C-alpha positions in Angstrom: 17.0 12.6 -17.2 18.7 11.2 -14.2 16.3 9.9 -11.5 18.2 12.0 -9.0 17.1 15.6 -8.4 14.3 15.1 -10.9 10.6 16.0 -10.7 9.9 13.7 -7.7 12.8 15.3 -5.8 11.3 18.7 -6.7 7.9 17.6 -5.4 9.1 16.5 -2.0 11.3 19.6 -1.7 8.7 22.2 -2.6 5.3 20.6 -1.6 3.9 18.7 1.4 3.5 15.6 -0.8 5.8 12.7 0.1 6.6 9.5 -1.7 7.6 6.0 -0.8 9.4 3.4 -2.9 6.8 0.7 -3.7 9.2 -2.1 -3.1 11.7 -3.4 -0.5 14.3 -4.1 -3.3 17.7 -3.1 -2.0 18.9 -1.4 -5.2 15.6 0.4 -5.9 15.2 1.6 -2.3 18.7 3.0 -2.1 18.1 5.0 -5.2 14.7 6.2 -4.1 16.0 7.3 -0.8 18.7 9.4 -2.5 15.9 11.0 -4.5 13.8 12.0 -1.5 11.7 8.9 -0.7 10.7 8.7 2.9 9.5 5.0 3.2 8.9 1.8 1.4 6.2 -0.9 1.0 6.0 -4.6 0.5 3.2 -7.2 -0.1 3.2 -10.8 -1.3 3.4 -9.8 -5.0 6.1 -7.2 -4.4 8.2 -9.6 -2.3 7.9 -12.3 -4.9 9.2 -10.0 -7.6 12.0 -8.7 -5.3 13.2 -12.2 -4.5 12.9 -13.3 -8.2 15.1 -10.3 -9.1 17.5 -10.6 -6.3 17.7 -14.4 -5.8 21.5 -14.6 -6.4 21.9 -12.3 -3.3 19.4 -14.2 -1.2 20.0 -17.9 -2.1 22.7 -18.5 0.4 20.6 -17.0 3.2 17.6 -19.1 2.2 19.8 -22.2 2.2 21.1 -21.3 5.7 17.6 -20.9 7.1 16.7 -24.3 5.6 19.9 -25.9 7.0 19.3 -24.5 10.5 15.7 -25.6 10.6 15.7 -29.0 9.0 12.1 -29.9 10.1 10.5 -26.6 8.9 7.9 -26.8 6.2 8.2 -24.7 3.1 5.5 -22.4 4.6 7.6 -21.8 7.7 10.7 -21.1 5.6 8.7 -18.8 3.3 7.5 -16.7 6.2 11.0 -16.4 7.6 12.4 -15.2 4.3 9.3 -12.9 3.7 10.0 -11.1 7.0 13.8 -11.1 6.4 13.3 -9.3 3.1 11.1 -6.7 4.9 13.6 -6.4 7.7 16.4 -5.7 5.2 14.3 -2.8 3.8 13.6 -1.6 7.3 17.3 -1.6 8.1 18.0 0.6 5.1 15.3 3.0 6.3 16.3 3.1 10.0 18.7 6.1 9.7 15.9 8.2 8.3 13.5 6.9 10.9 15.9 8.0 13.7 16.7 11.4 12.1 13.0 12.2 11.7 12.2 11.4 15.4 10.4 8.3 14.3 8.0 10.1 11.9 9.4 8.8 8.6 11.5 5.9 7.4 9.0 3.1 7.8 8.8 -0.2 5.9 5.2 -1.5 5.4 4.9 -5.3 5.7 1.6 -6.9 4.8 -0.2 -9.5 6.9 -1.2 -12.8 5.3 -3.8 -12.0 2.6 -5.6 -15.3 3.3 -6.5 -13.9 6.8 -8.8 -11.3 5.1 -11.8 -12.7 6.9 -10.3 -13.4 10.3 -10.1 -10.4 12.7 -8.1 -12.1 15.4 -5.6 -13.7 13.0 -4.9 -10.3 11.4 -4.5 -8.7 14.8 -2.2 -11.3 16.1 0.1 -11.2 13.1 0.0 -7.4 13.0 1.2 -7.3 16.6 4.0 -9.8 15.8 5.1 -7.8 12.7 5.0 -4.6 14.7 7.6 -6.0 17.1 10.1 -7.0 14.4 11.7 -3.6 14.0 11.2 -0.1 15.5 10.2 1.3 12.0 7.8 -1.4 10.9 4.4 -0.4 9.6 1.9 -3.2 9.3 -0.5 -3.4 6.3 -3.9 -4.8 7.0 -6.8 -5.1 4.6 -9.9 -2.8 4.5 -12.2 -5.8 4.7 -14.9 -6.3 7.3 -12.5 -8.3 9.5 -9.6 -5.9 8.8 -11.5 -2.8 9.7 -12.8 -4.6 12.7 -9.2 -4.9 14.2 -8.0 -1.4 13.4 -9.2 0.4 16.5 -7.7 -2.3 18.8 -4.4 -2.4 16.9 -4.1 1.4 17.0 -4.9 1.3 20.7 -2.1 -1.2 21.2 0.4 1.2 19.5 0.7 -0.6 16.2 1.5 1.7 13.2 -0.9 0.6 10.5 -1.2 1.0 6.8 -4.7 0.1 5.7 -4.6 -1.5 2.3 -6.7 -3.5 -0.2 -8.8 -0.3 -0.3 -10.3 1.4 -3.3 -13.2 3.5 -2.2 -14.3 6.4 -0.1 -16.4 4.3 2.2 -13.4 2.1 3.0 -10.9 4.9 3.7 -13.5 6.7 5.9 -14.2 3.5 7.9 -10.5 3.0 8.4 -9.9 6.6 9.4 -12.8 6.5 11.9 -11.5 3.3 13.5 -8.0 4.8 13.8 -9.4 7.8 15.5 -11.2 5.6 18.0 -8.0 3.8 18.8 -6.1 7.1 19.2 -8.7 8.5 21.5 -8.5 5.4 23.7 -4.8 5.8 24.0 -5.1 9.5 24.8 -7.7 8.8 27.5 -5.2 6.6 29.2 -2.2 8.9 28.8 -0.5 6.7 26.3 2.0 8.1 23.7 0.6 8.9 20.2 3.3 11.2 18.8 5.1 8.4 17.0 1.9 6.8 15.7 1.8 7.6 12.0 -1.1 5.6 10.5 -1.7 5.7 6.8 -4.8 4.8 4.8 -4.2 3.6 1.3 -6.4 4.0 -1.8 -5.3 1.8 -4.7 -6.5 4.2 -7.3 -5.2 2.2 -10.3 -7.0 -0.9 -9.1 -10.2 1.2 -8.8 -9.8 2.1 -12.5 -9.0 -1.5 -13.4 -12.2 -2.8 -11.8 -14.5 -0.1 -13.3 -13.1 -0.8 -16.8 -14.1 -4.4 -16.3 -17.6 -3.4 -15.2 -18.0 -1.1 -18.2 -17.0 -3.8 -20.6 -19.0 -6.5 -18.9 -22.2 -4.4 -18.7 -21.7 -2.7 -22.0 -21.9 0.8 -20.6 -21.2 3.5 -23.2 -18.7 6.0 -21.8 -15.8 8.0 -23.0 -12.8 5.7 -22.4 -10.7 8.6 -21.2 -13.0 9.2 -18.3 -12.2 5.8 -17.0 -8.7 7.0 -16.2 -10.2 9.4 -13.7 -12.2 7.0 -11.5 -9.5 6.5 -8.8 -8.5 10.2 -9.0 -12.1 11.3 -8.4 -12.5 8.9 -5.4 -9.2 10.0 -3.9 -9.9 13.7 -4.2 -13.3 13.2 -2.6 -11.6 11.2 0.3 -8.9 13.9 0.7 -11.5 16.6 1.1 -13.3 14.6 3.8 -10.0 13.9 5.6 -9.1 17.6 5.6 -12.5 18.7 6.8 -12.6 16.2 9.6 -8.9 16.5 10.5 -8.3 12.8 10.7 -4.9 12.1 12.1 -4.2 9.3 9.6 -2.5 10.2 6.2 -3.9 9.2 2.9 -1.6 7.2 0.7 -1.9 6.6 -3.1 -1.0 3.2 -4.6 -1.4 1.2 -7.8 -0.2 3.6 -10.4 -1.4 3.3 -14.0 -1.1 6.7 -15.6 0.2 10.3 -15.2 -2.9 11.5 -13.5 -2.2 9.2 -10.6 0.8 11.3 -9.8 0.3 14.9 -11.0 -3.3 15.2 -9.8 -2.2 14.6 -6.2 0.8 17.0 -6.0 0.4 19.6 -3.4 -1.7 17.5 -1.1 -0.6 16.4 2.4 -0.5 12.8 1.1 2.0 10.1 0.4 2.5 8.4 -3.0 3.9 4.8 -2.9 5.4 4.6 -6.4 7.0 1.6 -8.2 10.5 2.2 -9.5 9.5 2.1 -13.1 6.9 4.8 -12.6 9.3 6.9 -10.7 11.5 6.9 -13.8 8.5 7.7 -16.0 7.4 10.6 -13.8 10.9 12.0 -13.6 11.2 11.9 -17.3 7.7 13.2 -18.1 8.8 16.8 -18.5 5.6 18.2 -17.0 5.6 21.4 -15.0 4.7 20.6 -11.4 1.6 22.4 -10.2 -0.4 21.9 -6.9 -3.4 20.1 -8.4 -4.6 18.3 -5.4 -7.2 21.0 -4.7 -8.4 21.1 -8.3 -11.7 19.2 -8.6 -12.3 16.6 -11.3 -14.4 18.1 -14.0 -18.2 17.8 -13.3 -18.8 16.3 -16.7 -16.4 13.5 -15.9 -18.0 12.8 -12.5 -21.5 12.9 -14.1 -20.5 10.4 -16.8 -18.8 8.1 -14.3 -21.9 8.3 -12.0 -23.8 6.1 -14.5 -21.6 3.2 -13.4 -23.2 1.6 -10.3 -19.8 0.5 -8.8 -18.4 4.0 -9.3 -21.3 5.3 -7.1 -20.5 2.7 -4.5 -16.8 3.8 -4.6 -17.4 7.6 -4.7 -20.2 8.2 -2.3 -19.4 8.2 1.4 -22.4 6.0 2.1 -21.9 4.0 -1.1 -21.2 0.7 0.8 -21.5 -0.6 4.3 -18.5 -2.3 6.0 -20.0 -5.7 5.5 -20.1 -5.1 1.7 -16.3 -4.4 1.5 -15.3 -8.0 1.0 -17.5 -8.5 -2.1 -16.6 -5.3 -3.9 -15.0 -6.4 -7.2 -11.7 -4.6 -6.8 -11.4 -6.1 -3.3 -11.9 -9.7 -4.5 -9.6 -9.2 -7.5 -6.8 -7.8 -5.3 -7.1 -10.4 -2.6 -6.9 -13.1 -5.2 -3.9 -11.5 -6.7 -2.1 -11.2 -3.3 -2.9 -14.8 -2.3 -1.7 -16.0 -5.7 1.5 -13.9 -5.1 2.1 -15.6 -1.8 1.7 -19.0 -3.4 4.2 -18.0 -6.1 6.6 -16.9 -3.4 6.3 -20.3 -1.6 6.8 -22.0 -4.9 10.1 -20.1 -5.3 11.2 -21.2 -1.8 10.2 -24.8 -2.7 12.5 -24.7 -5.7 15.4 -24.1 -3.2 14.3 -26.7 -0.7 13.3 -29.4 -3.3 15.0 -28.6 -6.6 13.1 -30.1 -9.5 15.1 -33.1 -10.7 13.5 -32.8 -14.1 14.7 -29.3 -14.7 17.5 -28.7 -17.1 20.9 -28.3 -15.4 
């Protein structure tokens, strides 16, 4: 089946569920937009993979940046290229952004993952990234420091995407902080119509972590139930968002299986889907049904509830904000993003200082 006018196109045409391309790759983004995508995301791992894939198209630009800034360190060059890749994606999305009266067509760019524990550093970089393009959405982590800057950033008019988030307590804390920022703007008569904050739950990484916990602690559970951890947490969060009428929109990330798509169809949510999963979903042959309102089976929830870290993820009061940084999925993801950034810098280093020992 062609990716065009497939099941994802049917989803965005017939339900309130939207999707973004989980990459700023030029080729992927153009195809996703043609199929109904309304935005795109980036992070250090994504940008590393995009540059690795598209290096022939970017090498001349990288060399130009190096030549024009002969005293810059590899870190400075890397940050310039990182934002240039994001700006390239934002440029492709700009027509949609303008056509939708600034409600769609945004490119999410992630702040430095190494700043996860520094509120002021995250806020400063978020404000800078926000000013790069009219359709930039800034990703900040749902860590204690990240949550700590959300209200102020929202008040300043920065469109946020709260990421590195896996649990109901994290997304509720993020939504509450966004509401406080919006209320402050409203009280001062500031514009909020074009503020479109999103709160991410990385459902696949929730599953990944709980599978590690089950194996580590030798918990006896039906392996199939472990594919439902993130779905259960997301559906619980969605119910709370709807009941409380939060003005932020939930976003699904980190796809691992078919449930991470079909179980959310029909919800007023956004799915940020990697290109390979877009192809899998379009070719799955399933019949689309609005399953967002369908609860996860009680026997699955009851079985998962024997896992302490599932309870922490599923219960609204399962964690306090100061515990977010040490939750296993948070630590694993931050380490992955920081490693992705170092890999990105290493790729830039290979252009600045080619390895003389490498085969020619």
